[in-house]
C-alpha atoms as one frame of an Amber mdcrd trajectory, in Angstrom:
protein
-140.531-137.907 112.864-137.824-138.585 110.222-135.700-135.791 111.598-135.952
-137.199 115.117-134.937-140.605 113.840-131.974-138.972 111.960-130.881-137.077
 115.072-131.063-140.241 117.185-128.852-141.995 114.590-126.312-139.273 114.663
-126.245-139.306 118.445-125.733-143.102 118.282-122.725-142.696 115.959-121.183
-139.947 118.156-121.544-142.151 121.292-119.829-145.066 119.512-117.069-142.829
 118.347-116.535-141.590 121.886-116.522-145.133 123.237-113.959-146.244 120.614
-111.783-143.211 121.337-111.901-143.989 125.080-111.040-147.648 124.609-107.953
-146.915 122.455-106.791-144.162 124.743-107.448-141.084 122.625-109.933-139.701
 125.192-109.896-140.154 128.941-112.459-142.800 129.971-114.163-140.402 132.337
-114.833-137.270 130.256-115.357-135.220 133.503-111.552-135.486 133.801-110.841
-133.985 130.341-110.682-130.371 131.707-108.174-131.403 134.363-106.046-133.114
 131.723-106.311-130.142 129.382-105.104-127.748 132.067-102.193-130.098 132.943
-101.244-130.439 129.274-101.386-126.644 128.863 -99.022-126.270 131.900 -96.643
-128.880 130.666 -96.508-127.244 127.289 -95.504-123.952 128.952 -92.889-125.705
 131.139 -91.418-127.544 128.145 -91.229-124.386 126.109 -89.323-122.537 128.859
 -86.992-125.448 129.420 -86.249-125.498 125.604 -85.658-121.763 125.665 -83.198
-122.274 128.508 -81.389-125.033 126.609 -82.330-127.986 128.758 -80.782-131.212
 127.624 -82.737-134.385 126.620 -82.324-135.983 130.094 -84.392-133.188 131.568
 -87.262-133.971 129.228 -86.911-137.692 129.818 -87.241-137.141 133.551 -90.194
-134.762 133.157 -91.902-137.446 131.017 -91.197-140.089 133.616 -92.752-137.993
 136.267 -95.814-136.770 134.346 -96.889-139.941 132.555 -98.030-141.754 135.645
 -99.918-138.648 136.765-101.719-138.269 133.466-102.567-142.007 133.532-103.848
-141.698 137.141-106.244-138.942 135.990-107.352-141.054 133.080-107.770-144.232
 135.213-109.677-142.512 138.019-113.223-143.950 138.185-112.659-145.379 134.539
-113.331-149.095 134.901-115.494-149.728 131.792-117.117-153.164 131.714-116.666
-155.089 128.486-119.810-154.554 126.410-120.848-151.339 128.246
């Protein structure tokens, strides 16, 4: 019985940690979107590496950031309305 109570306590702490990370923006609010975001970040890392290899200037990276930031935010915001106290 004690092991079950301890396991429930651990699960509760993990849930609170996930909620906190979602609220401060370290995790997407809808964790189902996490694989999509990870794939996009992997792709962006490859693109950035190739652009650096080719000697792209800072303006290229600023433009890429301006394009991709709203897309990543859109993925994170999709179905992510979290009521206060939820």
